[in-house]
SERO-4910 file (N, C-alpha, C, O; in steps of 0.05 Angstrom, whole numbers):
BEGIN
 pado doro    nc1    nc2    nc3   cac1   cac2   cac3    cc1    cc2    cc3    oc1    oc2    oc3
  Met    A  -3143   -723   5224  -3158   -739   5243  -3153   -769   5237  -3153   -777   5214
  Thr    A  -3149   -785   5258  -3144   -813   5255  -3168   -828   5246  -3190   -825   5256
  Gln    A  -3165   -845   5226  -3186   -863   5217  -3186   -887   5235  -3166   -899   5241
  Leu    A  -3210   -895   5244  -3214   -918   5261  -3225   -942   5246  -3239   -939   5226
  Val    A  -3219   -965   5256  -3231   -990   5246  -3251   -999   5267  -3243  -1005   5290
  Arg    A  -3276  -1000   5260  -3298  -1004   5279  -3315  -1028   5272  -3321  -1034   5249
  Val    A  -3324  -1042   5293  -3346  -1061   5291  -3369  -1048   5304  -3367  -1040   5327
  Gln    A  -3392  -1045   5290  -3414  -1029   5300  -3440  -1045   5297  -3447  -1055   5276
  Asn    A  -3455  -1047   5319  -3481  -1060   5319  -3479  -1089   5310  -3496  -1099   5295
  Phe    A  -3458  -1103   5320  -3455  -1131   5314  -3471  -1146   5336  -3471  -1139   5359
  Asn    A  -3484  -1168   5328  -3503  -1181   5346  -3494  -1210   5351  -3488  -1225   5332
  Val    A  -3495  -1219   5376  -3489  -1246   5382  -3508  -1256   5403  -3522  -1240   5417
  Ser    A  -3510  -1282   5406  -3526  -1295   5426  -3511  -1295   5453  -3488  -1288   5454
  Ser    A  -3526  -1302   5474  -3513  -1302   5500  -3491  -1322   5502  -3473  -1320   5519
  Asp    A  -3490  -1343   5485  -3468  -1362   5484  -3448  -1356   5462  -3432  -1373   5455
  Gly    A  -3450  -1332   5451  -3428  -1322   5435  -3430  -1327   5405  -3410  -1322   5390
  Phe    A  -3452  -1336   5395  -3455  -1342   5366  -3468  -1319   5351  -3488  -1307   5360
  Gly    A  -3456  -1312   5329  -3467  -1290   5312  -3485  -1300   5291  -3500  -1284   5279
  Ser    A  -3485  -1326   5285  -3504  -1338   5266  -3505  -1368   5272  -3488  -1379   5286
  Gly    A  -3526  -1380   5261  -3530  -1409   5266  -3518  -1426   5244  -3505  -1416   5226
  Glu    A  -3524  -1452   5245  -3515  -1470   5224  -3535  -1471   5201  -3559  -1466   5205
  Gly    A  -3525  -1478   5177  -3543  -1483   5155  -3553  -1458   5140  -3577  -1457   5134
  Gln    A  -3535  -1439   5135  -3543  -1415   5120  -3553  -1423   5093  -3542  -1440   5079
  Ser    A  -3575  -1409   5084  -3586  -1414   5057  -3599  -1388   5048  -3600  -1368   5063
  Phe    A  -3608  -1387   5023  -3622  -1364   5013  -3646  -1357   5030  -3651  -1334   5036
  Glu    A  -3661  -1378   5039  -3685  -1373   5055  -3678  -1367   5084  -3694  -1354   5098
  Arg    A  -3654  -1376   5093  -3647  -1373   5122  -3619  -1361   5123  -3599  -1376   5127
  Pro    A  -3616  -1335   5121  -3589  -1322   5121  -3573  -1328   5146  -3549  -1327   5146
  Phe    A  -3587  -1333   5169  -3573  -1338   5194  -3576  -1367   5202  -3573  -1374   5226
  Gly    A  -3580  -1385   5183  -3582  -1413   5189  -3605  -1419   5207  -3627  -1409   5204
  His    A  -3600  -1436   5227  -3622  -1444   5245  -3630  -1422   5265  -3650  -1424   5278
  Ala    A  -3614  -1401   5266  -3620  -1379   5285  -3644  -1362   5275  -3647  -1357   5252
  Asp    A  -3660  -1354   5294  -3682  -1335   5289  -3671  -1307   5289  -3664  -1297   5311
  Pro    A  -3669  -1293   5266  -3656  -1267   5266  -3670  -1247   5284  -3658  -1229   5295
  Ser    A  -3697  -1250   5288  -3711  -1231   5305  -3701  -1232   5333  -3702  -1212   5348
  Ala    A  -3692  -1256   5342  -3682  -1259   5369  -3656  -1243   5373  -3650  -1234   5395
  Leu    A  -3641  -1240   5352  -3615  -1225   5353  -3618  -1196   5347  -3604  -1179   5359
  Phe    A  -3637  -1188   5329  -3637  -1161   5318  -3661  -1145   5325  -3663  -1121   5317
  Ser    A  -3680  -1156   5339  -3705  -1141   5344  -3701  -1115   5358  -3715  -1096   5354
  Trp    A  -3681  -1114   5376  -3675  -1089   5390  -3669  -1066   5370  -3678  -1044   5374
  Ala    A  -3654  -1073   5349  -3645  -1052   5329  -3668  -1044   5311  -3673  -1021   5306
  Gly    A  -3683  -1064   5301  -3705  -1058   5283  -3727  -1042   5296  -3743  -1029   5283
  Ala    A  -3729  -1043   5323  -3750  -1028   5337  -3743   -999   5341  -3760   -983   5350
  Thr    A  -3718   -990   5335  -3710   -963   5341  -3719   -943   5320  -3726   -950   5298
  Ala    A  -3720   -918   5329  -3730   -897   5311  -3711   -892   5288  -3720   -883   5266
  His    A  -3685   -897   5291  -3666   -890   5270  -3652   -914   5257  -3630   -910   5246
  Trp    A  -3664   -937   5259  -3651   -960   5245  -3652   -955   5215  -3672   -946   5204
  Pro    A  -3629   -959   5201  -3627   -951   5173  -3648   -962   5154  -3655   -949   5134
  Thr    A  -3660   -985   5160  -3680   -996   5142  -3708   -991   5151  -3727  -1001   5139
  Arg    A  -3712   -974   5171  -3739   -968   5180  -3754   -953   5158  -3743   -933   5147
  Thr    A  -3778   -961   5151  -3794   -949   5130  -3819   -935   5140  -3832   -921   5125
  Glu    A  -3825   -938   5166  -3849   -926   5178  -3840   -907   5201  -3820   -912   5213
  Pro    A  -3856   -887   5207  -3850   -870   5229  -3853   -885   5256  -3865   -906   5257
  Gly    A  -3842   -873   5277  -3844   -885   5303  -3817   -898   5311  -3796   -891   5300
  Gly    A  -3819   -916   5329  -3795   -930   5339  -3786   -920   5366  -3795   -899   5376
  Thr    A  -3768   -935   5378  -3759   -929   5405  -3735   -910   5405  -3721   -907   5385
  Tyr    A  -3731   -898   5428  -3707   -881   5432  -3690   -892   5455  -3693   -916   5461
  Gly    A  -3673   -877   5467  -3657   -887   5488  -3631   -899   5478  -3622   -894   5456
  Leu    A  -3620   -917   5495  -3594   -929   5489  -3594   -944   5462  -3575   -941   5446
  Asp    A  -3614   -961   5458  -3615   -976   5433  -3614   -958   5408  -3601   -963   5389
  Asp    A  -3630   -937   5410  -3631   -918   5387  -3604   -904   5383  -3596   -898   5361
  Tyr    A  -3591   -897   5405  -3565   -884   5403  -3546   -903   5388  -3531   -893   5371
  Cys    A  -3546   -928   5394  -3529   -947   5380  -3537   -950   5351  -3519   -952   5334
  Ala    A  -3562   -951   5346  -3571   -953   5318  -3563   -929   5302  -3554   -932   5279
  Arg    A  -3565   -905   5313  -3556   -881   5299  -3527   -881   5293  -3518   -870   5273
  Asp    A  -3511   -894   5310  -3482   -894   5307  -3473   -913   5284  -3450   -913   5277
  Phe    A  -3492   -929   5274  -3485   -948   5252  -3472   -934   5229  -3453   -944   5217
  Arg    A  -3482   -910   5221  -3471   -896   5198  -3453   -872   5206  -3441   -860   5189
  Asn    A  -3451   -867   5232  -3436   -843   5240  -3407   -844   5233  -3392   -861   5242
  Asn    A  -3398   -826   5215  -3371   -824   5206  -3360   -849   5193  -3336   -854   5194
  Ile    A  -3377   -865   5181  -3368   -889   5167  -3364   -882   5137  -3383   -872   5125
  Gly    A  -3341   -888   5126  -3335   -882   5098  -3333   -906   5081  -3334   -903   5056
  Ala    A  -3331   -930   5093  -3329   -955   5077  -3334   -978   5096  -3331   -976   5120
  Glu    A  -3342  -1001   5085  -3347  -1025   5100  -3331  -1048   5087  -3327  -1049   5063
  Ile    A  -3322  -1067   5104  -3311  -1092   5096  -3328  -1114   5106  -3335  -1115   5130
  Met    A  -3336  -1133   5089  -3352  -1156   5098  -3341  -1181   5085  -3327  -1180   5064
  Gly    A  -3348  -1204   5096  -3342  -1229   5084  -3362  -1238   5064  -3384  -1226   5063
  Arg    A  -3355  -1257   5047  -3374  -1265   5026  -3400  -1277   5038  -3421  -1274   5026
  Asn    A  -3398  -1290   5060  -3423  -1303   5071  -3442  -1282   5082  -3466  -1288   5085
  Lys    A  -3433  -1257   5088  -3452  -1236   5094  -3464  -1225   5069  -3488  -1217   5069
  Phe    A  -3449  -1225   5047  -3460  -1216   5022  -3482  -1234   5011  -3502  -1225   5001
  Gly    A  -3478  -1261   5013  -3498  -1279   5002  -3491  -1308   5010  -3471  -1313   5022
  Pro    A  -3509  -1327   5003  -3506  -1355   5012  -3489  -1372   4994  -3485  -1395   5001
  Gln    A  -3480  -1362   4971  -3466  -1379   4952  -3438  -1386   4962  -3426  -1371   4977
  Arg    A  -3428  -1409   4954  -3401  -1418   4959  -3387  -1424   4933  -3401  -1431   4913
  Gly    A  -3361  -1422   4932  -3346  -1430   4909  -3348  -1410   4886  -3357  -1387   4891
  Pro    A  -3340  -1417   4862  -3342  -1398   4839  -3370  -1389   4835  -3390  -1403   4840
  Trp    A  -3373  -1364   4825  -3399  -1353   4819  -3411  -1367   4795  -3398  -1369   4774
  Glu    A  -3435  -1377   4797  -3449  -1389   4774  -3456  -1368   4754  -3455  -1372   4730
  Asn    A  -3464  -1345   4764  -3470  -1321   4748  -3468  -1297   4766  -3463  -1300   4790
  Tyr    A  -3473  -1274   4755  -3471  -1249   4771  -3498  -1238   4777  -3501  -1214   4783
  Asp    A  -3519  -1254   4776  -3546  -1243   4781  -3551  -1236   4810  -3564  -1216   4816
  Trp    A  -3539  -1251   4828  -3543  -1246   4857  -3529  -1220   4865  -3505  -1217   4859
  Gln    A  -3544  -1201   4877  -3532  -1176   4885  -3536  -1170   4914  -3538  -1146   4922
  Gly    A  -3538  -1191   4931  -3539  -1187   4960  -3567  -1189   4971  -3587  -1190   4956
  Trp    A  -3568  -1189   4998  -3593  -1193   5012  -3611  -1168   5013  -3634  -1170   5022
  Trp    A  -3602  -1145   5004  -3613  -1119   5013  -3631  -1105   4992  -3641  -1084   4998
  Gly    A  -3636  -1117   4969  -3653  -1104   4949  -3639  -1081   4935  -3615  -1080   4934
  Asp    A  -3655  -1063   4924  -3645  -1042   4907  -3632  -1019   4923  -3618  -1003   4911
  Glu    A  -3637  -1017   4949  -3626   -995   4966  -3612  -1007   4990  -3623  -1005   5012
  Pro    A  -3588  -1018   4988  -3574  -1029   5011  -3569  -1007   5032  -3567   -983   5024
  Pro    A  -3568  -1014   5057  -3567   -994   5078  -3539   -982   5082  -3536   -964   5099
  Phe    A  -3519   -990   5068  -3491   -982   5074  -3485   -954   5064  -3474   -938   5079
  Arg    A  -3492   -948   5039  -3489   -922   5027  -3460   -912   5027  -3454   -889   5030
  Thr    A  -3441   -931   5025  -3413   -926   5023  -3401   -947   5004  -3416   -966   4997
  Pro    A  -3376   -945   4996  -3363   -968   4984  -3362   -992   5004  -3357   -988   5028
  Val    A  -3368  -1016   4994  -3367  -1040   5010  -3347  -1060   4996  -3349  -1065   4972
  Phe    A  -3328  -1070   5012  -3308  -1089   5001  -3315  -1117   5012  -3314  -1122   5036
  Val    A  -3321  -1135   4993  -3329  -1162   5000  -3304  -1180   4997  -3293  -1181   4975
  Leu    A  -3296  -1193   5018  -3273  -1211   5017  -3281  -1238   5006  -3300  -1251   5017
  Thr    A  -3268  -1247   4985  -3276  -1273   4972  -3252  -1284   4957  -3235  -1269   4949
  His    A  -3251  -1310   4954  -3231  -1323   4938  -3240  -1323   4908  -3224  -1331   4891
  His    A  -3264  -1314   4903  -3275  -1315   4875  -3285  -1287   4869  -3308  -1280   4873
  Val    A  -3267  -1270   4858  -3274  -1242   4853  -3294  -1240   4829  -3296  -1258   4813
  Arg    A  -3308  -1218   4828  -3327  -1212   4807  -3327  -1182   4803  -3316  -1167   4819
  Pro    A  -3339  -1172   4781  -3338  -1143   4776  -3354  -1128   4798  -3373  -1137   4810
  Ser    A  -3345  -1103   4802  -3359  -1085   4821  -3386  -1077   4809  -3389  -1078   4784
  Phe    A  -3405  -1070   4826  -3430  -1059   4817  -3441  -1041   4838  -3433  -1041   4861
  Thr    A  -3460  -1024   4830  -3472  -1003   4847  -3502  -1007   4849  -3515  -1011   4829
  Leu    A  -3512  -1006   4874  -3541  -1006   4879  -3547   -982   4897  -3536   -980   4919
  Gly    A  -3563   -964   4887  -3569   -940   4903  -3543   -924   4908  -3529   -917   4890
  Asp    A  -3538   -919   4934  -3514   -904   4942  -3491   -923   4951  -3472   -913   4963
  Thr    A  -3494   -949   4945  -3474   -968   4954  -3460   -981   4930  -3474   -990   4912
  Thr    A  -3434   -982   4930  -3418   -996   4910  -3404  -1019   4923  -3390  -1016   4942
  Phe    A  -3408  -1043   4912  -3395  -1068   4922  -3371  -1074   4905  -3372  -1075   4880
  His    A  -3348  -1078   4919  -3323  -1087   4906  -3316  -1114   4918  -3321  -1120   4941
  Phe    A  -3304  -1132   4902  -3298  -1159   4910  -3268  -1163   4909  -3255  -1160   4889
  Leu    A  -3256  -1171   4932  -3227  -1172   4935  -3219  -1199   4945  -3232  -1211   4963
  Glu    A  -3197  -1209   4934  -3182  -1231   4947  -3158  -1218   4960  -3138  -1212   4946
  Ala    A  -3158  -1214   4986  -3138  -1198   4999  -3136  -1205   5028  -3155  -1216   5040
  Ser    A  -3113  -1200   5040  -3110  -1202   5069  -3125  -1180   5083  -3132  -1160   5070
  Pro    A  -3130  -1183   5109  -3142  -1161   5123  -3128  -1134   5120  -3140  -1114   5116
  Lys    A  -3101  -1135   5122  -3086  -1110   5120  -3089  -1098   5092  -3091  -1074   5090
  Glu    A  -3088  -1115   5071  -3091  -1105   5044  -3119  -1093   5039  -3122  -1072   5027
  Ala    A  -3139  -1108   5049  -3167  -1098   5046  -3171  -1072   5060  -3185  -1054   5051
  Leu    A  -3159  -1070   5084  -3162  -1045   5100  -3150  -1021   5086  -3160   -999   5087
  Ala    A  -3127  -1026   5073  -3114  -1004   5058  -3133   -994   5036  -3135   -970   5032
  Arg    A  -3146  -1012   5022  -3165  -1004   5001  -3188   -989   5013  -3197   -969   5002
  Ala    A  -3198   -999   5035  -3222   -987   5048  -3216   -959   5059  -3232   -941   5056
  Phe    A  -3192   -956   5072  -3184   -930   5082  -3183   -910   5059  -3192   -887   5062
  Asp    A  -3172   -918   5037  -3169   -899   5014  -3197   -891   5004  -3202   -868   4998
  Ala    A  -3215   -911   5003  -3242   -905   4993  -3258   -888   5013  -3277   -874   5005
  Ala    A  -3252   -891   5039  -3267   -877   5060  -3262   -847   5061  -3277   -833   5075
  Glu    A  -3241   -838   5048  -3235   -809   5046  -3234   -796   5074  -3247   -775   5078
  Gly    A  -3219   -808   5091  -3215   -796   5118  -3234   -805   5139  -3229   -800   5163
  Lys    A  -3256   -818   5132  -3275   -829   5152  -3266   -856   5161  -3246   -868   5152
  Asp    A  -3282   -867   5180  -3276   -893   5192  -3284   -916   5173  -3300   -912   5155
  Val    A  -3273   -939   5179  -3281   -964   5164  -3295   -983   5183  -3285   -988   5205
  Arg    A  -3318   -993   5175  -3333  -1012   5191  -3327  -1040   5182  -3328  -1046   5158
  Ile    A  -3320  -1058   5201  -3318  -1086   5195  -3346  -1098   5200  -3354  -1101   5223
  Gly    A  -3360  -1104   5179  -3389  -1111   5181  -3395  -1139   5188  -3418  -1145   5196
  Gly    A  -3376  -1158   5186  -3382  -1186   5191  -3380  -1202   5166  -3372  -1193   5145
  Gly    A  -3388  -1228   5167  -3398  -1242   5191  -3376  -1247   5212  -3355  -1234   5213
  Val    A  -3382  -1268   5228  -3365  -1274   5250  -3336  -1280   5241  -3317  -1270   5253
  Ala    A  -3333  -1296   5220  -3306  -1304   5211  -3290  -1279   5203  -3266  -1278   5208
  Thr    A  -3303  -1260   5191  -3288  -1235   5183  -3281  -1219   5207  -3258  -1208   5208
  Val    A  -3299  -1215   5226  -3292  -1201   5250  -3268  -1214   5265  -3250  -1201   5274
  Arg    A  -3270  -1241   5266  -3248  -1256   5280  -3222  -1252   5265  -3201  -1249   5277
  Glu    A  -3223  -1252   5238  -3198  -1249   5223  -3185  -1222   5228  -3161  -1220   5231
  Phe    A  -3201  -1201   5230  -3190  -1174   5236  -3181  -1172   5265  -3162  -1158   5270
  Leu    A  -3195  -1185   5283  -3186  -1185   5311  -3159  -1200   5313  -3141  -1191   5327
  Asp    A  -3157  -1223   5299  -3132  -1238   5301  -3109  -1223   5289  -3086  -1226   5297
  Ala    A  -3115  -1206   5269  -3094  -1189   5257  -3089  -1163   5273  -3072  -1147   5266
  Asp    A  -3104  -1160   5295  -3101  -1137   5313  -3105  -1110   5299  -3090  -1091   5302
  Leu    A  -3127  -1110   5282  -3132  -1086   5266  -3157  -1071   5274  -3164  -1051   5262
  Ile    A  -3171  -1080   5295  -3196  -1067   5303  -3190  -1048   5327  -3176  -1055   5346
  Asp    A  -3201  -1023   5325  -3198  -1003   5345  -3220  -1003   5366  -3215  -1001   5390
  Thr    A  -3245  -1004   5356  -3269  -1004   5374  -3289  -1024   5365  -3291  -1030   5341
  Met    A  -3305  -1034   5384  -3326  -1053   5377  -3351  -1046   5394  -3349  -1040   5418
  His    A  -3374  -1049   5381  -3399  -1049   5395  -3413  -1076   5388  -3419  -1081   5365
  Val    A  -3418  -1092   5409  -3431  -1118   5405  -3455  -1119   5423  -3453  -1115   5447
  Ala    A  -3478  -1125   5411  -3503  -1128   5426  -3508  -1157   5432  -3511  -1173   5413
  Val    A  -3509  -1165   5457  -3512  -1193   5465  -3541  -1197   5472  -3551  -1185   5491
  Ala    A  -3554  -1215   5457  -3583  -1221   5462  -3586  -1243   5482  -3568  -1260   5485
  Ser    A  -3608  -1243   5496  -3613  -1263   5517  -3625  -1288   5505  -3647  -1297   5513
  Val    A  -3611  -1300   5485  -3620  -1325   5473  -3595  -1341   5467  -3574  -1330   5461
  Glu    A  -3597  -1368   5470  -3575  -1385   5464  -3580  -1399   5437  -3602  -1407   5430
  Leu    A  -3558  -1401   5421  -3560  -1415   5395  -3548  -1443   5396  -3557  -1460   5381
  Gly    A  -3528  -1447   5413  -3517  -1474   5416  -3497  -1483   5396  -3479  -1499   5402
  Arg    A  -3499  -1472   5371  -3481  -1480   5350  -3481  -1459   5328  -3500  -1442   5327
  Gly    A  -3462  -1459   5311  -3460  -1440   5289  -3433  -1427   5289  -3413  -1440   5295
  Glu    A  -3431  -1402   5281  -3406  -1387   5281  -3403  -1371   5306  -3420  -1354   5313
  Arg    A  -3382  -1376   5321  -3379  -1365   5347  -3359  -1342   5347  -3336  -1346   5338
  Leu    A  -3367  -1320   5358  -3348  -1297   5361  -3330  -1301   5385  -3306  -1296   5383
  Trp    A  -3341  -1311   5407  -3325  -1315   5431  -3339  -1335   5449  -3363  -1341   5447
  Asn    A  -3323  -1347   5468  -3334  -1362   5490  -3343  -1343   5512  -3363  -1347   5526
  Ser    A  -3327  -1321   5516  -3333  -1300   5535  -3321  -1274   5524  -3299  -1274   5514
  Pro    A  -3336  -1252   5527  -3324  -1226   5518  -3299  -1219   5534  -3283  -1203   5524
  Asp    A  -3295  -1231   5557  -3271  -1225   5573  -3246  -1234   5559  -3224  -1226   5567
  Glu    A  -3248  -1252   5539  -3225  -1260   5524  -3210  -1237   5511  -3186  -1239   5505
  Leu    A  -3224  -1215   5506  -3213  -1192   5492  -3202  -1171   5510  -3191  -1151   5500
  Thr    A  -3205  -1174   5536  -3197  -1153   5554  -3167  -1151   5557  -3157  -1133   5572
  Asp    A  -3151  -1168   5545  -3122  -1164   5545  -3114  -1140   5527  -3094  -1128   5532
  Arg    A  -3131  -1134   5507  -3125  -1113   5488  -3145  -1090   5490  -3138  -1067   5482
  Phe    A  -3169  -1095   5500  -3191  -1075   5500  -3201  -1070   5528  -3203  -1088   5545
  His    A  -3208  -1045   5533  -3227  -1039   5555  -3254  -1049   5547  -3261  -1050   5523
  Leu    A  -3270  -1057   5566  -3297  -1067   5561  -3316  -1056   5582  -3312  -1057   5606
  Glu    A  -3338  -1044   5571  -3360  -1036   5588  -3386  -1048   5578  -3392  -1048   5554
  Arg    A  -3401  -1060   5597  -3427  -1073   5591  -3449  -1055   5601  -3449  -1047   5624
  Ile    A  -3469  -1050   5584  -3492  -1033   5592  -3517  -1048   5584  -3523  -1051   5560
  Pro    A  -3533  -1057   5603  -3558  -1071   5596  -3579  -1051   5586  -3580  -1028   5595
  Ser    A  -3596  -1060   5568  -3617  -1044   5557  -3645  -1054   5565  -3647  -1079   5569
  Pro    A  -3665  -1037   5568  -3692  -1047   5574  -3703  -1066   5553  -3721  -1082   5558
  Ser    A  -3691  -1066   5529  -3700  -1084   5508  -3692  -1113   5513  -3703  -1131   5501
  Gly    A  -3674  -1117   5532  -3665  -1144   5538  -3637  -1151   5529  -3625  -1171   5538
  Val    A  -3626  -1135   5510  -3598  -1140   5502  -3579  -1125   5521  -3587  -1106   5535
  Thr    A  -3555  -1134   5521  -3534  -1120   5536  -3513  -1111   5516  -3501  -1126   5501
  His    A  -3509  -1084   5515  -3490  -1072   5497  -3462  -1074   5508  -3458  -1066   5531
  His    A  -3444  -1085   5492  -3416  -1087   5500  -3400  -1068   5483  -3400  -1069   5459
  Phe    A  -3386  -1050   5497  -3369  -1030   5483  -3340  -1036   5490  -3332  -1037   5513
  Phe    A  -3324  -1039   5468  -3296  -1045   5471  -3280  -1022   5458  -3287  -1012   5437
  Trp    A  -3258  -1014   5471  -3240   -995   5459  -3212  -1002   5468  -3208  -1012   5490
  Arg    A  -3193   -996   5451  -3165  -1005   5456  -3154   -993   5481  -3159   -970   5488
  Lys    A  -3138  -1009   5495  -3123   -999   5518  -3100   -982   5510  -3085   -972   5527
***
């Protein structure tokens, strides 16, 4: 069975930004209000970090459930892993997610400053200085036949798009403008030279964009 490279449950504003300016420990998405981008997902019955019963069903929940479906490894950029820049001052920081990260697979963090791998719960983080193609080869091997998710942030998704390595994407576009930050696109139609695109609005207010290769 063919292994796919997927972007799943990626969130952007209506003007195409996936995060705002000024990322910090206190503000992982900079000036952007994360609830404006992610509230649709957190409200679903099957969102991976949900700790209480309940939640919504329907299209949003279908997308939330697909977050882990047949995913064997993830690739992310260093800015998704944490707010630090440059050489690591120490190895105390272990990501935004606490003792039980939601990935539950090997995760490959792209960085110019590598550090030892470590495991939290069912997730093991590896740190690579590698090209997209090289990182993907490592992730495919670790995924043991399953798909690889390109988890973000924006710069990492763009890097894999520019290398023409992504097979499918699901992007949820929220009805909020950020005005500045890291931009995925000016318009999703920019990608229709390589991808089919279907837009499906949700009652939650987001519009789900599904891309698959032509």
